[in-house]
Z-matrix of the N, CA and C atoms (Angstrom, degrees):
N
C 1 1.440
C 2 1.532 1 110.72
N 3 1.337 2 116.12 1 -40.21
C 4 1.461 3 121.06 2 178.68
C 5 1.536 4 110.92 3 -60.61
N 6 1.342 5 115.89 4 -41.16
C 7 1.461 6 119.94 5 179.88
C 8 1.524 7 111.05 6 -64.44
N 9 1.314 8 115.97 7 -39.31
C 10 1.457 9 120.86 8 179.37
C 11 1.529 10 110.56 9 -64.16
N 12 1.321 11 116.48 10 -44.46
C 13 1.465 12 120.44 11 178.15
C 14 1.525 13 111.14 12 -64.69
N 15 1.313 14 117.01 13 -40.13
C 16 1.467 15 120.89 14 178.62
C 17 1.526 16 110.59 15 -64.99
N 18 1.329 17 116.47 16 -41.00
C 19 1.471 18 120.09 17 178.41
C 20 1.521 19 110.64 18 -65.68
N 21 1.334 20 117.33 19 -39.85
C 22 1.468 21 120.75 20 178.39
C 23 1.525 22 110.44 21 -64.88
N 24 1.317 23 117.80 22 -40.77
C 25 1.465 24 121.43 23 178.34
C 26 1.525 25 110.56 24 -64.78
N 27 1.325 26 117.45 25 -41.75
C 28 1.463 27 121.31 26 178.65
C 29 1.521 28 110.44 27 -63.24
N 30 1.327 29 116.84 28 -42.19
C 31 1.458 30 120.72 29 178.82
C 32 1.527 31 110.43 30 -64.10
N 33 1.325 32 117.53 31 -40.11
C 34 1.452 33 121.25 32 178.17
C 35 1.534 34 109.98 33 -63.73
N 36 1.313 35 117.90 34 -41.35
C 37 1.465 36 121.57 35 177.71
C 38 1.527 37 110.82 36 -62.39
N 39 1.333 38 116.70 37 -42.94
C 40 1.461 39 120.46 38 178.69
C 41 1.525 40 110.67 39 -64.30
N 42 1.327 41 117.17 40 -40.21
C 43 1.456 42 121.81 41 178.91
C 44 1.525 43 110.93 42 -63.21
N 45 1.306 44 117.32 43 -45.34
C 46 1.461 45 121.14 44 178.81
C 47 1.523 46 110.87 45 -63.27
N 48 1.314 47 116.46 46 -39.46
C 49 1.458 48 121.00 47 178.45
C 50 1.528 49 110.85 48 -64.42
N 51 1.329 50 116.78 49 -43.56
C 52 1.464 51 121.04 50 178.54
C 53 1.527 52 110.56 51 -63.93
N 54 1.331 53 118.10 52 -40.09
C 55 1.462 54 121.05 53 178.90
C 56 1.527 55 111.23 54 -65.04
N 57 1.327 56 117.30 55 -39.90
C 58 1.465 57 121.05 56 177.34
C 59 1.528 58 110.58 57 -64.26
N 60 1.337 59 115.99 58 -41.03
C 61 1.459 60 120.55 59 178.37
C 62 1.529 61 110.56 60 -61.56
N 63 1.329 62 116.99 61 -43.14
C 64 1.464 63 120.86 62 177.84
C 65 1.521 64 111.34 63 -63.45
N 66 1.322 65 117.33 64 -40.96
C 67 1.466 66 121.12 65 -179.06
C 68 1.526 67 110.98 66 -63.09
N 69 1.321 68 117.16 67 -31.23
C 70 1.460 69 121.73 68 -178.77
C 71 1.522 70 113.52 69 -88.13
N 72 1.331 71 117.82 70 -7.10
C 73 1.460 72 122.34 71 -177.12
C 74 1.526 73 110.78 72 -93.67
N 75 1.323 74 115.68 73 153.21
C 76 1.465 75 120.69 74 172.84
C 77 1.523 76 108.40 75 -132.49
N 78 1.343 77 114.38 76 153.28
C 79 1.458 78 121.49 77 178.24
C 80 1.518 79 106.98 78 -131.61
N 81 1.336 80 116.49 79 135.77
C 82 1.457 81 121.24 80 178.61
C 83 1.521 82 109.70 81 -107.04
N 84 1.310 83 115.63 82 134.93
C 85 1.457 84 122.10 83 174.26
C 86 1.520 85 108.13 84 -118.31
N 87 1.334 86 116.02 85 149.37
C 88 1.457 87 119.52 86 -179.57
C 89 1.520 88 110.30 87 -131.86
N 90 1.332 89 114.42 88 162.28
C 91 1.459 90 121.41 89 175.02
C 92 1.520 91 107.92 90 -150.88
N 93 1.327 92 114.83 91 157.05
C 94 1.457 93 119.69 92 177.99
C 95 1.516 94 112.77 93 64.17
N 96 1.318 95 116.28 94 37.56
C 97 1.462 96 119.23 95 179.59
C 98 1.515 97 113.19 96 65.01
N 99 1.324 98 116.69 97 28.24
C 100 1.459 99 120.74 98 178.39
C 101 1.519 100 113.65 99 96.62
N 102 1.336 101 117.96 100 2.89
C 103 1.466 102 120.05 101 178.19
C 104 1.524 103 111.88 102 -65.02
N 105 1.342 104 116.06 103 -30.83
C 106 1.459 105 120.76 104 178.03
C 107 1.525 106 107.74 105 -128.86
N 108 1.333 107 115.01 106 133.92
C 109 1.460 108 121.24 107 178.23
C 110 1.523 109 108.53 108 -127.18
N 111 1.320 110 115.86 109 138.29
C 112 1.458 111 122.34 110 175.53
C 113 1.525 112 107.82 111 -123.38
N 114 1.314 113 116.09 112 140.40
C 115 1.458 114 121.74 113 177.25
C 116 1.521 115 107.51 114 -120.58
N 117 1.332 116 115.90 115 127.42
C 118 1.461 117 121.62 116 175.63
C 119 1.523 118 108.86 117 -122.73
N 120 1.321 119 115.01 118 154.91
C 121 1.464 120 119.46 119 175.11
C 122 1.519 121 108.41 120 -74.34
N 123 1.308 122 116.38 121 167.28
C 124 1.457 123 121.03 122 175.93
C 125 1.517 124 112.29 123 -62.90
N 126 1.325 125 117.23 124 -14.84
C 127 1.461 126 121.89 125 177.65
C 128 1.527 127 111.22 126 -94.87
N 129 1.344 128 116.90 127 1.06
C 130 1.462 129 120.39 128 175.95
C 131 1.513 130 115.51 129 93.64
N 132 1.319 131 118.64 130 5.65
C 133 1.464 132 121.52 131 179.55
C 134 1.527 133 109.61 132 -81.07
N 135 1.336 134 116.68 133 128.30
C 136 1.453 135 121.73 134 177.47
C 137 1.517 136 109.10 135 -68.01
N 138 1.341 137 116.80 136 124.43
C 139 1.455 138 121.73 137 -176.71
C 140 1.527 139 113.27 138 -108.81
N 141 1.341 140 117.46 139 -33.59
C 142 1.456 141 119.39 140 -174.37
C 143 1.522 142 110.43 141 -159.68
N 144 1.319 143 115.42 142 148.87
C 145 1.471 144 123.60 143 173.09
C 146 1.522 145 106.78 144 -130.62
N 147 1.323 146 116.64 145 133.69
C 148 1.456 147 121.78 146 175.51
C 149 1.520 148 108.32 147 -124.97
N 150 1.336 149 116.10 148 129.01
C 151 1.459 150 121.85 149 177.99
C 152 1.527 151 107.39 150 -120.17
N 153 1.316 152 115.96 151 119.91
C 154 1.458 153 120.67 152 179.37
C 155 1.535 154 109.38 153 -71.90
N 156 1.318 155 117.73 154 144.47
C 157 1.471 156 120.84 155 -179.68
C 158 1.531 157 113.26 156 -57.65
N 159 1.326 158 117.38 157 -28.52
C 160 1.460 159 121.14 158 -179.57
C 161 1.533 160 112.43 159 -64.58
N 162 1.332 161 117.34 160 -16.21
C 163 1.461 162 121.27 161 179.90
C 164 1.530 163 111.66 162 -75.51
N 165 1.324 164 116.60 163 -12.07
C 166 1.468 165 121.19 164 -175.00
C 167 1.520 166 110.56 165 -106.22
N 168 1.339 167 115.46 166 125.19
C 169 1.467 168 122.28 167 176.35
C 170 1.522 169 107.49 168 -106.87
N 171 1.338 170 117.90 169 103.01
C 172 1.463 171 120.11 170 -176.27
C 173 1.537 172 113.53 171 -64.09
N 174 1.317 173 117.84 172 -18.04
C 175 1.468 174 120.01 173 -179.25
C 176 1.535 175 112.21 174 -79.75
N 177 1.335 176 117.90 175 -13.31
C 178 1.462 177 121.05 176 -179.65
C 179 1.530 178 109.78 177 -142.80
N 180 1.353 179 116.20 178 74.04
C 181 1.472 180 118.90 179 -174.12
C 182 1.524 181 114.10 180 -62.48
N 183 1.325 182 118.66 181 -35.73
C 184 1.466 183 120.12 182 -178.64
C 185 1.527 184 110.86 183 -65.45
N 186 1.319 185 116.19 184 -47.54
C 187 1.464 186 120.16 185 179.29
C 188 1.521 187 110.52 186 -66.04
N 189 1.328 188 117.02 187 -39.85
C 190 1.456 189 121.01 188 179.17
C 191 1.524 190 110.57 189 -62.31
N 192 1.320 191 117.24 190 -42.23
C 193 1.461 192 120.35 191 -179.57
C 194 1.522 193 110.53 192 -59.68
N 195 1.332 194 116.76 193 -44.15
C 196 1.470 195 119.96 194 179.95
C 197 1.525 196 110.98 195 -67.54
N 198 1.319 197 116.78 196 -41.80
C 199 1.465 198 121.08 197 179.45
C 200 1.524 199 110.66 198 -62.46
N 201 1.328 200 116.70 199 -46.00
C 202 1.462 201 120.53 200 179.85
C 203 1.531 202 109.91 201 -63.64
N 204 1.321 203 117.72 202 -41.42
C 205 1.468 204 120.61 203 177.71
C 206 1.527 205 110.46 204 -59.65
N 207 1.328 206 116.81 205 -44.07
C 208 1.469 207 120.80 206 178.89
C 209 1.529 208 111.20 207 -63.37
N 210 1.329 209 116.37 208 -41.64
C 211 1.462 210 120.55 209 179.98
C 212 1.530 211 111.39 210 -66.74
N 213 1.332 212 116.90 211 -40.03
C 214 1.463 213 120.62 212 177.84
C 215 1.529 214 109.69 213 -61.91
N 216 1.310 215 116.04 214 -46.48
C 217 1.458 216 120.37 215 179.22
C 218 1.530 217 110.99 216 -60.15
N 219 1.319 218 116.75 217 -44.07
C 220 1.466 219 120.58 218 -179.97
C 221 1.533 220 111.27 219 -64.60
N 222 1.335 221 117.31 220 -40.26
C 223 1.467 222 120.57 221 179.83
C 224 1.532 223 110.56 222 -66.19
N 225 1.333 224 116.68 223 -39.74
C 226 1.469 225 119.94 224 178.54
C 227 1.522 226 110.10 225 -65.45
N 228 1.314 227 116.59 226 -42.66
C 229 1.471 228 119.62 227 177.94
C 230 1.523 229 110.90 228 -61.65
N 231 1.327 230 116.58 229 -41.54
C 232 1.463 231 120.73 230 179.51
C 233 1.530 232 110.31 231 -62.14
N 234 1.323 233 116.61 232 -46.63
C 235 1.464 234 120.24 233 179.48
C 236 1.525 235 111.30 234 -66.18
N 237 1.330 236 117.07 235 -40.09
C 238 1.465 237 120.53 236 179.72
C 239 1.521 238 111.39 237 -64.27
N 240 1.327 239 116.95 238 -37.93
C 241 1.468 240 120.40 239 176.56
C 242 1.529 241 110.13 240 -62.97
N 243 1.323 242 116.29 241 -41.92
C 244 1.457 243 119.66 242 177.12
C 245 1.515 244 112.13 243 -63.03
N 246 1.336 245 116.70 244 -39.34
C 247 1.463 246 120.84 245 177.87
C 248 1.526 247 110.61 246 -65.91
N 249 1.336 248 116.71 247 -39.75
C 250 1.467 249 120.21 248 178.44
C 251 1.524 250 110.57 249 -62.64
N 252 1.324 251 116.61 250 -40.45
C 253 1.466 252 120.33 251 178.08
C 254 1.527 253 110.56 252 -65.67
N 255 1.324 254 116.15 253 -40.44
C 256 1.465 255 120.68 254 177.89
C 257 1.528 256 110.33 255 -63.72
N 258 1.328 257 116.63 256 -41.47
C 259 1.457 258 120.94 257 177.62
C 260 1.523 259 110.71 258 -61.99
N 261 1.318 260 116.60 259 -42.71
C 262 1.464 261 120.20 260 -179.71
C 263 1.524 262 110.60 261 -63.45
N 264 1.324 263 116.29 262 -40.65
C 265 1.467 264 119.73 263 178.05
C 266 1.525 265 111.17 264 -62.55
N 267 1.338 266 115.75 265 -43.02
C 268 1.466 267 119.64 266 -175.64
C 269 1.523 268 112.32 267 -77.86
N 270 1.337 269 116.84 268 -39.53
C 271 1.458 270 120.31 269 -171.73
C 272 1.530 271 113.55 270 -100.25
N 273 1.317 272 117.80 271 -23.50
C 274 1.459 273 121.37 272 -176.15
C 275 1.513 274 113.98 273 -53.18
N 276 1.330 275 118.59 274 -50.33
C 277 1.469 276 118.82 275 -179.30
C 278 1.525 277 112.44 276 -61.86
N 279 1.321 278 117.89 277 -32.65
C 280 1.463 279 120.68 278 -179.92
C 281 1.518 280 110.66 279 -74.37
N 282 1.336 281 117.04 280 -39.06
C 283 1.461 282 120.59 281 -179.12
C 284 1.524 283 111.01 282 -68.51
N 285 1.318 284 117.32 283 -23.35
C 286 1.453 285 121.04 284 178.74
C 287 1.514 286 112.32 285 -58.53
N 288 1.327 287 117.20 286 -26.37
C 289 1.458 288 121.21 287 178.02
C 290 1.515 289 112.89 288 -75.20
N 291 1.350 290 116.99 289 -6.13
C 292 1.462 291 121.38 290 -178.95
C 293 1.517 292 111.18 291 -108.24
N 294 1.311 293 118.27 292 36.78
C 295 1.450 294 119.36 293 175.71
C 296 1.509 295 113.37 294 127.11
N 297 1.324 296 118.49 295 5.74
C 298 1.453 297 121.17 296 177.21
C 299 1.508 298 112.84 297 72.18
N 300 1.313 299 116.50 298 167.37
C 301 1.463 300 122.81 299 177.82
C 302 1.513 301 112.20 300 53.21
N 303 1.342 302 119.11 301 23.88
C 304 1.449 303 122.12 302 174.73
C 305 1.513 304 115.10 303 71.08
N 306 1.319 305 118.75 304 21.09
C 307 1.456 306 119.70 305 -179.70
C 308 1.510 307 112.01 306 -128.02
N 309 1.311 308 115.11 307 167.96
C 310 1.444 309 121.05 308 177.45
C 311 1.521 310 109.23 309 -96.17
N 312 1.314 311 118.21 310 147.66
C 313 1.462 312 119.33 311 177.52
C 314 1.526 313 110.09 312 -57.44
N 315 1.313 314 115.83 313 135.97
C 316 1.448 315 120.23 314 178.93
C 317 1.508 316 114.04 315 78.85
N 318 1.331 317 118.02 316 3.80
C 319 1.456 318 121.67 317 -178.73
C 320 1.527 319 109.88 318 -129.32
N 321 1.323 320 118.55 319 61.22
C 322 1.459 321 119.64 320 -179.43
C 323 1.525 322 110.49 321 -61.46
N 324 1.314 323 114.21 322 141.91
C 325 1.457 324 119.33 323 177.50
C 326 1.513 325 114.12 324 80.08
N 327 1.305 326 119.27 325 -0.88
C 328 1.457 327 122.54 326 177.50
C 329 1.522 328 108.40 327 -113.29
N 330 1.328 329 117.15 328 93.94
C 331 1.460 330 119.12 329 -179.12
C 332 1.521 331 111.31 330 -68.35
N 333 1.317 332 114.79 331 146.11
C 334 1.452 333 121.06 332 171.02
C 335 1.508 334 115.01 333 69.52
N 336 1.311 335 113.78 334 -159.49
C 337 1.453 336 122.66 335 -177.53
C 338 1.524 337 109.43 336 -93.05
N 339 1.324 338 118.86 337 159.59
C 340 1.460 339 120.12 338 175.04
C 341 1.520 340 109.91 339 -57.01
N 342 1.327 341 116.33 340 134.75
C 343 1.452 342 121.03 341 -179.23
C 344 1.512 343 112.95 342 86.34
N 345 1.331 344 118.17 343 3.84
C 346 1.458 345 120.78 344 -179.84
C 347 1.518 346 108.71 345 -141.80
N 348 1.311 347 115.39 346 176.04
C 349 1.454 348 120.38 347 173.58
C 350 1.510 349 113.65 348 58.15
N 351 1.325 350 116.50 349 51.79
C 352 1.453 351 119.41 350 174.78
C 353 1.509 352 113.78 351 98.98
N 354 1.299 353 118.21 352 12.07
C 355 1.458 354 119.49 353 -179.47
C 356 1.518 355 110.36 354 -90.19
N 357 1.310 356 116.41 355 55.79
C 358 1.454 357 120.94 356 176.30
C 359 1.507 358 110.18 357 -99.51
N 360 1.329 359 117.37 358 -173.44
C 361 1.462 360 120.11 359 -179.71
C 362 1.519 361 111.30 360 -54.59
N 363 1.296 362 115.97 361 137.14
C 364 1.449 363 121.24 362 177.19
C 365 1.513 364 115.01 363 82.85
N 366 1.345 365 118.32 364 1.47
C 367 1.457 366 118.91 365 -178.34
C 368 1.514 367 112.59 366 -108.10
N 369 1.309 368 118.39 367 -11.07
C 370 1.443 369 121.19 368 179.19
C 371 1.511 370 109.32 369 -103.25
N 372 1.333 371 118.41 370 149.06
C 373 1.468 372 119.90 371 -179.87
C 374 1.520 373 110.05 372 -54.74
N 375 1.331 374 115.69 373 132.11
C 376 1.454 375 121.06 374 178.04
C 377 1.499 376 114.73 375 82.21
N 378 1.354 377 117.96 376 3.01
C 379 1.461 378 119.09 377 -177.20
C 380 1.514 379 112.73 378 -111.69
N 381 1.297 380 117.67 379 18.62
C 382 1.460 381 120.47 380 -179.55
C 383 1.520 382 109.55 381 -62.67
N 384 1.310 383 115.16 382 139.18
C 385 1.448 384 121.21 383 177.50
C 386 1.522 385 109.19 384 -80.64
N 387 1.325 386 118.10 385 155.94
C 388 1.459 387 119.70 386 177.28
C 389 1.524 388 110.67 387 -52.93
N 390 1.304 389 116.55 388 134.29
C 391 1.450 390 120.43 389 -178.65
C 392 1.518 391 113.03 390 95.78
N 393 1.332 392 117.82 391 -16.72
C 394 1.471 393 121.15 392 175.85
C 395 1.513 394 108.11 393 -81.06
N 396 1.295 395 117.67 394 116.52
C 397 1.453 396 119.74 395 177.02
C 398 1.485 397 111.11 396 -134.44
């Protein structure tokens, strides 16, 4: 019983360490050849958006607005995918102890712990981004 408790405590320490590492990490996503950049934390929180002036065509504001919106969305998706991969790298080995194959018992298709392992925008029920169908 002591060994089991010690192993559970060690796993909890590793999990907390991995979560701290994710909180301190950032991932950059780009779109339009770098015209738009999005930065998200390793936990999937959007931290920054940069839009280069070249992305804006003052002669066609309506078209530019739609193009910039599409580029922003694409950059966020790119960064979120990178964050999901980072989460899987950090949390996947730990989640393996909860049922193997990186999932929790009774939760097929949900890697890792809640809030980790791919729980970025568009991966939780009801959180699909516009255009995700």
